[in-house]
C-alpha positions as a Markdown table, in Angstrom:
| # | Residue | x | y | z |
|---|---|---|---|---|
| 1 | Met | -13.9 | 29.5 | 9.6 |
| 2 | Asn | -14.3 | 31.3 | 12.6 |
| 3 | Ser | -10.9 | 32.4 | 14.9 |
| 4 | Val | -10.2 | 34.2 | 18.1 |
| 5 | Glu | -9.5 | 37.0 | 16.4 |
| 6 | Asn | -12.2 | 37.9 | 14.6 |
| 7 | Asn | -14.9 | 36.7 | 17.3 |
| 8 | Leu | -13.4 | 39.8 | 19.3 |
| 9 | Leu | -14.1 | 41.7 | 16.8 |
| 10 | Lys | -17.7 | 41.1 | 16.0 |
| 11 | Met | -18.5 | 41.4 | 20.4 |
| 12 | Lys | -17.2 | 45.2 | 20.0 |
| 13 | Lys | -19.3 | 45.4 | 17.2 |
| 14 | Phe | -22.1 | 43.2 | 18.9 |
| 15 | Glu | -21.3 | 46.2 | 22.1 |
| 16 | Thr | -22.4 | 48.8 | 18.8 |
| 17 | Met | -25.0 | 47.1 | 17.9 |
| 18 | Ile | -26.8 | 46.6 | 21.6 |
| 19 | Asn | -26.2 | 50.4 | 22.6 |
| 20 | Thr | -27.1 | 51.8 | 19.1 |
| 21 | Ala | -30.8 | 49.0 | 18.2 |
| 22 | Asp | -28.5 | 49.1 | 14.8 |
| 23 | Lys | -30.5 | 46.7 | 11.9 |
| 24 | Lys | -27.8 | 46.4 | 9.6 |
| 25 | Leu | -25.4 | 45.1 | 12.5 |
| 26 | Ala | -27.6 | 42.7 | 14.2 |
| 27 | Lys | -28.5 | 41.4 | 10.4 |
| 28 | Glu | -24.8 | 40.9 | 9.9 |
| 29 | Leu | -23.9 | 39.4 | 14.0 |
| 30 | Ile | -27.0 | 36.8 | 14.7 |
| 31 | Ser | -28.1 | 34.4 | 12.8 |
| 32 | Asp | -31.4 | 34.2 | 11.3 |
| 33 | Asn | -31.5 | 30.6 | 12.8 |
| 34 | Ala | -30.6 | 31.9 | 16.4 |
| 35 | Ser | -33.0 | 31.2 | 19.8 |
| 36 | Phe | -32.9 | 33.9 | 22.7 |
| 37 | Phe | -35.1 | 33.2 | 26.1 |
| 38 | Thr | -35.4 | 35.9 | 27.5 |
| 39 | Pro | -38.0 | 37.0 | 30.9 |
| 40 | Ala | -39.9 | 39.5 | 28.3 |
| 41 | Ser | -41.4 | 36.3 | 26.5 |
| 42 | Asn | -42.4 | 32.3 | 27.4 |
| 43 | Glu | -41.4 | 31.5 | 23.7 |
| 44 | Pro | -38.2 | 32.1 | 22.0 |
| 45 | Leu | -36.9 | 35.0 | 20.1 |
| 46 | Tyr | -35.5 | 34.3 | 16.9 |
| 47 | Gly | -32.8 | 35.9 | 14.7 |
| 48 | Ala | -31.8 | 39.7 | 15.1 |
| 49 | Asp | -35.6 | 40.9 | 14.9 |
| 50 | Gly | -35.7 | 38.4 | 18.4 |
| 51 | Tyr | -33.0 | 40.1 | 19.7 |
| 52 | Leu | -33.1 | 43.7 | 18.7 |
| 53 | Ser | -36.6 | 43.4 | 20.2 |
| 54 | Ile | -34.9 | 42.6 | 23.5 |
| 55 | Val | -33.0 | 45.4 | 23.3 |
| 56 | Tyr | -36.6 | 47.2 | 22.5 |
| 57 | Trp | -37.6 | 46.0 | 25.7 |
| 58 | Met | -35.0 | 46.4 | 27.7 |
| 59 | Arg | -35.4 | 50.7 | 26.3 |
| 60 | Val | -38.9 | 50.6 | 27.5 |
| 61 | Gly | -37.6 | 50.2 | 31.5 |
| 62 | Phe | -34.6 | 52.0 | 31.2 |
| 63 | Ser | -34.4 | 54.6 | 28.0 |
| 64 | Asp | -30.4 | 55.3 | 28.6 |
| 65 | Val | -29.3 | 52.0 | 28.9 |
| 66 | Gln | -25.6 | 51.5 | 28.1 |
| 67 | Trp | -23.7 | 48.6 | 28.0 |
| 68 | Lys | -20.0 | 48.7 | 28.0 |
| 69 | Ile | -17.9 | 45.5 | 27.9 |
| 70 | Lys | -15.6 | 45.0 | 30.9 |
| 71 | Asp | -13.8 | 42.0 | 30.3 |
| 72 | Ile | -13.7 | 39.0 | 27.7 |
| 73 | Leu | -12.6 | 35.3 | 26.8 |
| 74 | Ala | -12.8 | 34.0 | 23.4 |
| 75 | Asp | -11.9 | 30.7 | 21.2 |
| 76 | Thr | -13.5 | 29.8 | 17.6 |
| 77 | Gln | -17.0 | 28.8 | 19.1 |
| 78 | Lys | -17.9 | 31.1 | 21.7 |
| 79 | Thr | -17.1 | 34.0 | 23.6 |
| 80 | Cys | -18.0 | 35.1 | 27.3 |
| 81 | Val | -18.5 | 38.6 | 27.8 |
| 82 | Leu | -18.5 | 41.0 | 31.4 |
| 83 | Trp | -20.8 | 43.6 | 30.4 |
| 84 | Glu | -21.1 | 46.4 | 32.5 |
| 85 | Leu | -24.8 | 47.9 | 32.5 |
| 86 | Thr | -25.8 | 51.2 | 33.4 |
| 87 | Ala | -29.0 | 53.1 | 33.8 |
| 88 | Thr | -32.2 | 55.2 | 34.4 |
| 89 | His | -35.5 | 53.0 | 35.9 |
| 90 | Asp | -37.0 | 55.4 | 33.6 |
| 91 | Gly | -40.2 | 53.3 | 32.2 |
| 92 | Asp | -42.6 | 50.6 | 33.3 |
| 93 | Phe | -40.2 | 47.1 | 34.0 |
| 94 | Leu | -41.9 | 44.0 | 34.4 |
| 95 | Gly | -44.6 | 45.5 | 36.5 |
| 96 | Leu | -42.9 | 47.9 | 38.0 |
| 97 | Lys | -43.5 | 51.5 | 37.9 |
| 98 | Pro | -40.6 | 54.0 | 37.2 |
| 99 | Thr | -38.0 | 54.3 | 40.5 |
| 100 | Tyr | -35.9 | 56.9 | 38.5 |
| 101 | Lys | -33.2 | 55.1 | 40.2 |
| 102 | Lys | -30.0 | 54.7 | 38.3 |
| 103 | Ile | -28.4 | 51.2 | 38.6 |
| 104 | Lys | -24.8 | 50.0 | 37.5 |
| 105 | Thr | -24.6 | 46.6 | 37.5 |
| 106 | Thr | -22.4 | 43.7 | 35.9 |
| 107 | Val | -23.9 | 40.6 | 33.9 |
| 108 | Ala | -21.8 | 37.7 | 31.5 |
| 109 | Asn | -23.4 | 36.0 | 28.9 |
| 110 | Phe | -22.1 | 33.4 | 26.6 |
| 111 | Tyr | -22.4 | 33.9 | 22.9 |
| 112 | Tyr | -22.0 | 31.0 | 21.0 |
| 113 | Phe | -21.2 | 31.2 | 17.1 |
| 114 | Asp | -22.1 | 29.2 | 13.9 |
| 115 | Asp | -19.6 | 27.7 | 11.5 |
| 116 | Asp | -20.3 | 31.0 | 9.5 |
| 117 | Gly | -19.5 | 33.1 | 12.5 |
| 118 | Lys | -23.0 | 34.3 | 13.0 |
| 119 | Ile | -24.7 | 34.5 | 17.0 |
| 120 | Ile | -26.7 | 31.4 | 17.0 |
| 121 | Asn | -27.3 | 31.4 | 21.2 |
| 122 | Asp | -26.9 | 34.0 | 23.8 |
| 123 | Ile | -26.8 | 32.4 | 27.5 |
| 124 | Ala | -27.3 | 35.1 | 30.3 |
| 125 | Ala | -31.1 | 35.6 | 30.9 |
| 126 | Glu | -31.8 | 31.9 | 31.8 |
| 127 | Gly | -30.3 | 32.4 | 34.9 |
| 128 | Met | -32.9 | 35.3 | 35.9 |
| 129 | Ile | -35.5 | 34.4 | 34.3 |
| 130 | Gly | -35.2 | 31.0 | 37.3 |
| 131 | Ile | -35.3 | 34.0 | 39.8 |
| 132 | Leu | -38.1 | 36.3 | 38.3 |
| 133 | Arg | -40.6 | 34.1 | 37.1 |
| 134 | Pro | -41.6 | 32.3 | 40.4 |
| 135 | Leu | -42.2 | 35.5 | 41.5 |
| 136 | Gly | -44.4 | 36.4 | 39.2 |
| 137 | Leu | -42.5 | 38.8 | 37.5 |
| 138 | Cys | -42.2 | 37.5 | 34.1 |
| 139 | Gly | -44.5 | 35.0 | 31.7 |
């Protein structure tokens, strides 16, 4: 059974996973049945490998990207994390050539857990997709 305390601990591990692309942690934290939507793909991405492909995609455009939990709310089935993202735009990103600008922004994500305590969904990029897709900046 999920608990608030366990979900808070899982999100700290998740922070480590996205900053290190740790495949073992990804498999531990993300359900094989999880589906994720991102500006990088017209189709959903699945499981730990799908989520890591998002991490790798971000690193192509921002090789030094780092995510830090700034605030977190949790219950037994979901968490909401306010992330601080820092990065340098040093690679191609959505067709935009490197600007070498440093960015710092906050992003809020909702993470949903299955009965086994694994992440089954991450809701965040859908809002960004709604902005980027009509502008032709994603698939």
